[in-house]
N, C-alpha and C positions, 0 to 999 in steps of 0.2 A: 822588947827593946826598951832600955832604960833612957833616962833623960839625957845622959852624957852621949850615948850612941846617937840619939836623935839629933843633937846639936851638931855632932861631927858630920853626920849624913847631910844635914841642911847646908853646912859650910861647903861640902864637896859639890853639892848641886849648884850652889851659887858660883863657885870657881869654874866648874865645867861649863855652866851656862855662859859665863863671861867669856871664856876661851872660845866657845862656839860662836858667840856673837862677833868677836874680833875676827875669827876666821872667815865668817860670812862677809863682813865688811871689807876685809882685805881682798876677797875674791870678786866682790861686786864693785870694787873701787876702780880708780882710774886706770884706763889703758892709754890715756892721752895725758898731755901735760895739764889739761884743764881739770883733772880730778873727777871726771865723769864716770858714771856707772849705770847699770840698768835702771831705766826710769828717769835718768838725768839727761840734761841737754848735751847733745853731741859736741857742740862747739863752745860749751860753757857760756859765760856771759858775753855774748857778741853784741857790740854796739853797732847796729846797722847804720847809724848816721855817720860813723867814721869811715865807712867803705866808700872809696872814690873810684875804684877800678874792680872789675870782675873779669878774671881770665879763665877761660875754659879750653882745655887742650885734650885731644885724644890722638895719639900718633902724630902725624904731620898736620892735622887739622887744628885750627886755632880760632878762637873768638875772643876779642877784647872789647869790653864795654867800659867806657871811660867818661867820667864827668868832667866837662869843660865849660867854664863860665856858668856853672849851675845847671847845665843841660847835659843829660846822658847821650852819648853818641856811640855809633858802631864803627870801630877803627877800620875794620876790613871793608867797609863800604864808604870810604872817603869821609869818615866822620858824619855820616848821615844821622839825623836824630833817631834815637832809640825809643822803644816803647817803655816809658817810665812805669806804667802800671804793671807790666810784666816783671820789670826789674825789682820794683817794690815788693811784689808778691814773692819773688824768689828769695830776697833777703830776709823777709819775715819768716818764710818757710824754713830757711837754713838756720835762722836763729832759734826756731822752736823745735828743731829735730830732736827727738828723744831716742835713746838707745833701748831696744827691746830684746836684744840678745847679744852676747859677746862670746867669742871663741878664741882660744889660743891655737895658733896654726904655725906650721913650719914653712920655710921658704918654698918647699916643693908643692905646697897646697895653694899658694897664691895665684899661680896661673889659672887654676881651675875656677877660682873665684873672680878672675879677671882683675886682679889687684897687683899683679907683678909689674914692676917697673924695670928700667934698664934693658928693654928689648926682650925680656923673658915672656914666653907665651905668645899666642897668636892674636889675642884680643887685649890690647893695653887698657888700663883704667882711664876713666875720664878724670882729669886733674882740675879741680876748681880751686882757684886762689883768689882770696879776697884781699885787696890791697888798700892802703891809705893814700892820702894825697901825694905823698912822696914816692909812691910806687913800691914801698916795702910791704911784704906780706903780713897781713894781720892773722889770717887763718888759712890753712891749706887742707883740702879734703879730697880724698881719692874715692871715686865712685866705681864700684865693680859690677859684678853680675847682679841681675835682678833676682831678688829672693822670690821664689814661687810658692804659692799656697800649697801646702802639703796634701797629697792624696794618700790613699791607703797604701802602705808599704813604702812611703817616702823616706829618704835618708835624713839624718839629722841636719845636713847642710841645706835643707830646703829644696832638694832635687827630687820631685815626685816621679814615681815610675809609671804613672798613668796620665801625665800631663798636668798642667796647672796654669795659673795666671799670676802676674806680678802682684804681690802684696807688700813689697818692701825692697830693700837693696843692701848689698854688702858694701861696707865702707871702711875706710881707715882715715884716722885724723891724728894730728899731734905728733907724728913721727914715730909712733910705736910700730916696730917692724914685725912683731909676733902676735899682736892682738888685732882682731877684726871685730866688727860689730854689724848688727842689722838694724836699720831704721825702718819705720813702717810706711814710708813714702818711696815709691819707685823712682821718683825724680826723673821721669821720662822726658820732660822738656828741657832738661839741662844737657845740652849738646852743643858742640862747636859749629853751629849753623847760623852764620850772620844774618841770613835772610829772615829767620824766624824772630829776630829781635828788633826789626825795624819798626818805626812808628808808621803804621799803615794809613794814617789820615791822608786824604787826597782831595784834589779839586772836584767840584761838582757843578755841572751846568744845569741851570734852571731857566724855564720860560724861554725856550729857543724861539727866536723870531725869523732868523734866516740861517740856512744850513747849506754849506757848499763843500763839495769834495773835488779836489783837483788832482787828476792822475797824470802820470808821465805821458801817457797817450791822451791828449787833450780831448779827443772825441768821446772818451768815456766819462768826462767830467760833467758835473751838474750842480745846479743851485735851486733850492726850494725856499719859498718865502710864505709867510702868513701875515695877515693884517693885524690880528689881535690874538690874545691867548684863547686857545680852544678852537680857533678857526682852522679850516682845512689848509693843508700845504698845497702850493701850486708852483709850477716851474717859473722861475724868474724870466726865462726866455724859452719859449716853446719852439720846437722845430716842426716843419710841415709833416703831417702824418703821425705825429706823436700824441699819445694819450697816457697821462699819468695814471697809474693804478693806485687808487686811494688806499687799498689795503697794504700794498708794498710801501707806500709813502709813510703810512703809520708806523712802519717798522724802523724808520730812520728819524722819526719826529722828535725824539728825546735823546739825542746822542750824549753819552757819558753823563747820564743823570745820576748815576751812583757807581762811579768807576772805582776800581781797586788795582793794586799792582802786586806782582809776585816777588820782585826783587829790584835792586838798583844796580845798574851797570856802571862800573868804575873803570877808568883808563881806556875806554874805547874811543876810536876815532870815527867820525861820521861815515867815512867811506868803508869802514869795516863792518858796519851794521846797517847799511842801506839808508842812512839818514842824510847822505849827500844828494840823493835823488828820491826823496820821499813822496808818498801820497799825502796830501795836505787837507786836513779837515778844518774849516773855518765856521765858527758859530757866533752869531750875534744874538743877544738876548733882549727881551723887553725891558729888563732892568738897566741896560746900558753897558753890559759886559761884552767884550769881544775876545774870543778864544781862538788860538791857532795851535792845532795839534798836528805834529808831523809823525807819520807812521813809516817806520823803516822795515827792515827784514824780519822774518819770522823764524824763531828758533825754539825748539822744544815747546811748541804750542803757545809761545809768548812772542809778542811784537816789541821791538825797540821803539820807544815813544818819547818824544819831548813835547813840552807845551809852553806857551806864553799867554799872558792875559793882560788886557788893558780895560779901561772903563771910562765912560763919560757920563757922569751923573748930573742931573739938573741942580742948579745952585739954589733955586727958589721954587716954592710950590705955587702952582697956578690955581687961584681960588675958583671954586665951582660957580656956575652961572647963578644959581639960586642960594648960594651959601649965606647963612645967617651970621651976623657979627658975633653972637654968643658961641658959635661953633668954631670960630677961627682959632682960638687959643688951643683947643684940643687938636684940631686938624694940623696946626703948625707943629705941635709937639710930636704927633704921630709921624709926620713927615721927617722931622729931625732925627727921631729914633730910627726910622727906616734907613735914612741916609748913613747914619753911623754904623748900622749893621752891614750895609753894603760896602762901606769903606774898610771895615774890619775883614770882611770876606776877601776883598781885593788884596789887602796886605798879606793875609794868610796864604792865598793861592799863588802870589808872586814868589813865595819862598820855594816853590817847586820848579821854577824856571831853570836853575842851573843844572838840573839833574837829568839823566837818561834813565827811563824806567822800563821794566819788562812787564808789559800788560797782557793778561790772558787773551787769547785769540777770540774766545766767545764774547768778549766785550768790544772787540774791534771789528770783527768780521761783519756784524750787522750794519755798520755804518759805511764801510768802504765798499759799497756796491757800485758797479758800473752803471752808467746811464740806462743802458738797455734792460738792466735788471729791475728798473722801476716802472717800466712801461707795461700797458695792457698787452697781453700776448695776442697777436693777430692770428685769427683762425684761417687756415688754408681754404681758399675758395675752390669748390669742386670744378674740375675741368668740364667744359661744355660737352654734352653727349654727342657722339658721332651719329650722323644721319644714316638710316638704313640704306642699303645698296640700291633698292628700287627707287627711293626718293632722289638719290643722287642722279640716277639715270633719267628720271622723268623731268625733274625741275631744277637741275643744278644743285 
């Protein structure tokens, strides 16, 4: 090969290499308006701070999370506060989603990937729409079938013949009707379930001093009191022949000390959920709080519950008998700090008063026990033995 032939061959290699690189880039380039490709971000440069609404729809089910006065709320739950931590995690995750696979598909393949819209297919996609403050869509994302980890003999579409587990999800974005992609996150928590996006912070009763439960049948009602923290509970008013079972009393000694709720009930009337004739739990604490919890009907293992709270805190600290002057400043500061915490707790818990909650039965059942269930069980006394027949005959 002479010098001229070598130069010609070298030029051909460069030209062919450039053409090949262009072909690769064209095929790995955008299937959405954002110009994304394999390894690139699905939603392009998403500014998560510009998102003020998140809509999630699947079929007739819908979830709308909306920011109002700088606080995220769940629209389908009467604007109850949403879990900001979960929303932040979702937005960061969506902003970082990267494409790991792309496919060109025809309309007939979309139902199989659960990405068909317009009523096609039995499993519609989950449509996620990120909106700005004016309600206009910033990004729209269709979530389809979960991509399963391939087993031996699996198809190219990620459908193993021997089962598998989710390692990603088929998606569409940017309005491209013939290009689908796979992302490496199944996004399993992205679903139109309003109850999953509620802020689950709740009230918490601490240092119970007096506990009373009033039933509709007043004979079942009771009240227990203790003199100080850690002391045994006793009946406020005992009835003749009653003996409180200390083990059973221990089971009601700390009511709603760490409660949670499953959901918020919206648009229900008291008479519809048994709150017009509730069982009432009243708890007074050593810190000066007074709670009133109304327990209504039970449905699907949850009770309808409302609560109110009030408090009466001491205005000033009572000095100790042998308190030294040099300790006063510190003790006064500790008292002021504690009173501030209690005031903040009161303000936080009063925010729950307007709402009706669905509280799991396992949290409510231990406290709404009838009076007889707290008593020492009486042992049946054996019947007196009958006298033998000869004793009856001889001596009556």
